[in-house]
N, C-alpha and C positions, 0 to 999 in steps of 0.2 A: 374242620377248615372249610367243609362244605357249606358254611353258614352265611348269614347275612348281617353286615355290620350295621349297628344301630345308628341310623341317621346319617345319610351322606348326601342329602339334598338340603341346601340352606335357602332361607329367604333372601331376598335381593339385598335388603340392608337391616339386619336385625337390630341396629341401633337407632333406626328411624322409627320404629314402632315400640309401644310399650307392650311387654308380654304379660298376658292376663294370668290370674291365678289358676283358671282353668287350663290354659294352655302349659303352664308350668307343671301343673299337676299331671297332665297326661304325658308329658315328656319324661317325668320321673317315673311314672307307671310303667312306661316302656322299658326303661332301664331295669326296674324291679322284675317285670315280666322276663326280661333276658336272663336275669340273675336266678331265676327259679330253676333254670336248667341244671344249677348246682346241686339242687335236691335229688334230681333223677340220677345225676352222676353218683352222688353219695349211695343212693339205694342199689344202683347197679354194682358199685364196688363192694358194698357190704354183702350182696348176694354171692359175688365172685370169691369172697373171703371165707364163706361158710364151709364147715367140713365137707359137706357134699353139695356144692353149688347146683343150682338148677338153671342151666342156660337159657331156658324160655323166658324166666322172669328177668334175667339180665338184658335180654334183648327187649322186652316190654318196657323196661325203665329207659334204656337207650333210644328206643322209638319215641317215648314221651319227650325226651331232650331234642330229638330231631324235629318234631313238630313245633315245638317253641322256636327252634333255630330257622325253621322255614317260614314262620309268620312274623317274627319281630322285626326283621329288616323292612319288609313292606309297610307294617305299621309305624316304624320309625321314619321312614320317608314321608309318609302321609301326614305325620304329625310334626315334622320338622325338629326331630328330638335334639339334633345338633345345636339348634339355636334356642329352643325352649328349655332345655336342661343341659346346659354346656358344662357344668361343674363335674359331670361323669362322663367318662370315655367308654361309650358303649361298645366301640370296636374292640376295646381291650377286654371288656367283660366277655364279649363274644368269643374271642380268640382262646381265652382261658378255658371256658366251658367246653368249646369245640374241641380243644386238645384232649381234655379228659374224656369226653364222650365219644369222639371219633377215633382217638388213637390210644390213649393210655389203658382205659378200662376194657375195650375189646381185646387188645393184644395181651393185657394181662389175664383175661378168660382163657384165650388161645393157649397161654403157657401153663395156666392152671389145669386145663383139662387135657394136656398132653396132646393137642392137635397138631403141634409143630414138631419136626424131627430134630434130634440132638444135633449140636448143642442148642437147644431151643432158646435158652436164655440169651445166647449171642445174637441169633437171628431177631428176636423181638427187641432187644436193646438197640440194635442197629436200626430197625424201623422206627422205634421211639426217637432216636437222635436225628434220623433224617426228617421225621415230621416236625421236630422243633426247628429245624433249620428251615423247613418248608414254610412253617407258620411266620417265622422271624423275616423271611426274605421280603424286601421293600416292594417287589412286584408280585407278591403272592397272590393278591386279588386284583385282577385287571378290570374292574367294573365297566370301564368306558368301552371296552372291546368284548366284554362278556366271556372272559377266561379265567381260569386259575393257572398259575404257573406250576408245572409239575403235577405229578398225581396228588389230587387234593385230599390225601389222607383219609379215604373212605374205608378205613380199616374195620369199622363196625360191620360193613357190607362183607368185606373179605372174610372176616372171622365168622359170620353167619354161615357162609358157603364152606369155610374150612372144617366146621364141625360136622356137616353133611358128608364132605368128601372123606373124611377121616374114617367113617363107618363103611365106606365102599372101597376106598382105595388106600387107606392109611395115610400117614403124615407128610409123605414125600411130595406129593402134588402141590399141596398147600404151601410147603416150604419153599419149593422152586418158585411159585408165584410171588410169595412174600419177598423173596431176595429181589425178583424183577421189580416189583412195585416200589420196594425201598430205593433202588437205583433211579426209577422214574420220579420219585418225590424230589430229588434234587437236581435232576436234569432239566434243561431248558426246553421242555416240551409243554404243551398247553392243553387243558381240558376244559370243557364247556362249564360256565357258570349258570347253572340251570335257570335260576330266576331272572338272569339277565342275558340269556342266550341271543345270539344275533338272529335277527329277523330274516326270514320267516319260520326259523326253527324253534322259536321259543315256546309256542303253544304244543307242537309235537312232542318236544322234550318233556314238558311239564305233564302233559296228558298221559304220555308213556310211562313216566314216573309214577303217577297215580294208579295206573293199572298194574304195574310191576309191583308197587306196595301192596295192592290188594292180594296179589299172588303169594307174597311173602307171608302175609297174614294168614292166608289159607294153610300154608306150610307150617306155620309156627306151633299149632296144638300137638302135632306128632313129632316135632323136632327132637333130636336130629334124625329120625327115621322119616325120610321123604322118598316118595316113589321117584325113581330115576327120571321117568318121563316128565314129571312136573318140575323136577330140578333143572332139566335141560330146557324146558320151556321158559322157566324164569330167568334163564341166562341170556334170552334173546335181547332184552332191554339193556343190559349192561354191554353186551356186544355192540349194539346199535349205538349206545352212548360213546364207546370208545372209538368206534369207527368214524362216527360224525364228528368227534373232537378232532381226530387225526386229519380229516377231510377239511374242515373249517380252519384249523390252524394253518394247514399247509396253503390254503387258498389265501388266507389273510397275509401270510408271509410273502 
């Protein structure tokens, strides 16, 4: 859900100009690029379903899907995909792949690895249903204000930490957080839409995310065995993101 819709800026009058073959080709290329996220969703799901899944590979494939998700929106807006390739709904492609890679596959992994306390199936199913409702909400993405409505189904991030916490604290802390995030998914709270964050916070949010991603990559080779100090340092950015979201949402209201 944390993705960018393919093409949400229109040229002033698409009927007043002739769309060239080059423009049309670029438009459909972006749709194909967005759809390629399905490849990585499949690879992550296939790894999860192996007799002895390797979580590190699951997160590698999910990261590849996130990188596509983070870049297809700006590319679609640059090339006016909504007008140059209007026969395909890029937003719908984006939402389908986002649900698979941000919600379904990560939560399936958490269930598969027993990182959630019993009855794990109940908690995971509740989170999946809440995310479906969150994705389907008409105000899920408030691009004009730079917010998501509700917790934006960053379950891939939650599950990454759930695997680490399980080794140190068992399944209970992750389960408690899962229940809380499930509730926040359907509540009328708002979280920052990173690519469209309100100014002047956009660049701090994006640069912070880049540094944080680098820390996660450093943690990945030894995953789920991560030094507690590194784990706590890596949580600084999520805490900053959550606190800033609360502050900006409260100020906007």
